[in-house]
N, C-alpha and C positions, 0 to 999 in steps of 0.2 A: 181667247185664253192663250197665254204664252206657252210655248213648248221648248224643251231642251233636247237637242239632238246630238248624236255622234254616229260613228260608223256602225255601232252595234245595236242601237236601240232608238226608238222614238216614243218617248213617254209623255203623255198628256198630264198636266197637273190635276185634272179631274180625278185621276186614279189615286191621288194622295188623300187619304182620310185625314191625316194630320202629320206633323213632322215626326212624331214618335210612334204612332200606330200606322205602319206602312204596309200596304197590301202586297207589294212586291219589291224586291231588292234592285236598286239602280245598278245597271251593268257598267256605267261609265265611271272612270276614275281620272280626274285631271292631274296633270303633272305637278302643278304647284301645290299650295297649301290645301289640306283636306280636313274635313270634319268627320269624326266617327261618332256615331251614336249607338250605344249598346243598351238595350232594354231587357228587363227581366219582369215577367209577370206570369200569372197562372196559365195563360193561353199560349204564349210564344216567347222565344228568345231569338232575336234576329240582330244581325249586324248590317248597318247601312253606311256606305261611304259616298259622300257627295262633295262636289267642289265647294269651297268656302264661299265664293261669290254667289253661287246659285242658292246656297243656304240662306244668305242674306236676302235675296230676292223673294224667296218663298216665304220667309218669316214675316216680311212686310205685308204679304197678301193673305196669309192664312193664320188663324188663331191656333194656339197650341192645342193639341188633341186631348182627348179624355184619358190621360194617363192615370192609372190606379194601381196601388200597390207599391212595390219597391223598385227603384230605378237608379241609374247612374247617368250623369251628364259629362261629356268630354268636349274639349275644344282642342283641335290639333293634337289628338292623342293624349291630352293632359286632362286628368280627372279634375273637375271643378265642383261637383256635388254628388253625393250619394245619400239616399234616404227615401222617405215615404211620400207618395202623391195621392191626391184625391181630386177627382173631377178636373184633371189636367194641371193642377198647381201643387206646389209643395205644401203638404199637410202632415203633421206628425213629426217624428224624430228624423234628424238629418245632420249632415256635416258639409261645410263648404271648405274648399281648398284654394290656395293661391300659390303659384310656383311650387306646387307639390307639398306645401306646408298647410297645416290645419289653420283655417281662418275663423271659422265659427262652428260651434257644436251646440245643439240644443233642439228646441221644438219650433215648428212653424205652424202658422195658422193663415189659411187663405193666401199663401205665397209669401207672407211676411214673417220675419224672425219674431218669435213670441217670447220664449224663455231660453236663456242660455248664455254662453260666454264667448267672447271674441278674443283673438290672439294676434300679436304682431309676428313679423317674420322670424324673430328669435324664439318664438314659443312662449313669450311672456303674455299674461292676460292683459288685454287692452281695454275691454269693457265687459260689463255684465248687464244683461237686459231682462226685464221682468214685465209680463203682461204687455207684450208688443212694444209700443212706443211710450208706454205709461211711466216707466221708471228705468233708469240706466245708471251704471257706474262706468266711468272712463278712467283709463290708466295711461301713464306716459310710457315711453319706449322701454324703460327699465322695470316696468310693472308697478310703479307707485301710483296710488289713487290720486287723481287730480280733480274729479268732479263726481258728485252723486246727486240725483234728483230727478225731476220730472222731464220727460222727453216726449214731444209730440210733433207730428208732421215732419219727421226727419230732422228736427232741430231741438236744442235745449229750450223748452218753453215751460213756464211755471216756476215753482220754488226749487231751489237747489243750493249746493254748497261747493266751494272751491277750496283746494288744499295746496300747500307748497310742497317742495321736494322732500321736506322732512316730515310730512304728514300732518302739519299744523294747519288748522282751518284759517283761511285768509279772507274768506267772504261767505256770507249767506244772505240770500234774498231772492228777488224775482227776476225772471228773464223773459224776453220776447225774441224769438228767432236767434238764440245764441248770444244775445246782448243784454246787459243789465238794464232793466226797466222796471220801475216801481220801487217798493221799499227794500232797503238792504243795509247791511253792516259790513265794514271792513275791519280787520284785526291785525295788530302787531304779532310778531313771533311769540311774544310772552302772553298773548291772549287778551291784552288790553285793546280797547276800541281805537281805531284810527278815525273812522267816520261812521256816522249813523244818520240816515235820512232817506231821501228819494233820488232815484236815478232816471235819466232820460237819454235814450240812445247811447248807453254806455258811460255817460258823464254824470258826475255829481250835480244834482239840480237844486236840491233844498235840504239843509240839515246842518249838523254840527261836527266839527273835527276836533281831535284830541291829540296831545303829545303822548309820548310813550309812558309817561308817569300818570296819565289819566286826567290831566288838567285840560280844560277847554282851550283850544288853540285858535279856532276860527268858526265863523257862522256864515253860511252861504244861502242865497236866495235867488231863484230864477237863473240857475246855471252860473254863468260868469257875470251876471248883471249886478249883483249886490253881495258884498262880503264884509264880515267883521272879523278882525284878527285880535288875538290876545297874547300877552307876554307870558 
């Protein structure tokens, strides 16, 4: 088992129950970047400072401990999370921060965001999430809605809708891994259909296209393999 030494102490990693439930406080502090972990629970309140490189080594060898209750996470003295834990992972209400700004606020389940809102660096709402990865709303940098729909496995998957900068719906249909796949419809700014049919890997595959007045303009089959155009 690896050990970390300095002039003051010789601490064996076996003494560490977890990164966050620590039996004793490390006495060594390295001159470079440091990580401070501040924990609060019913039994204890301790502060531990360890070298950032040693933190990375330890985190690869040991699972996160059984944190329970309320806690805070810091990196290089900067708060990145505060909220509730259960069995070592985020569970319950919490807040995430980036560069000192609120990044996400809501509820967590088994370490994953479950319900809540995400924000960009300017404080504008960037997305809204419901039931984990089941449903999400995404916003642009200025806070305008750009997508709402199903969200699974960290990607847009399932049925959803896209909007332009003026809040007009420009597409509705099916997605696989963030790309249009399956049935869908595209719309002009006035609400009329541009295209209706099927998509494959983001491309129109089979269907009919219309001009802004609603007249059929083309018909497509097998992607780029076959097309009919109309005046």
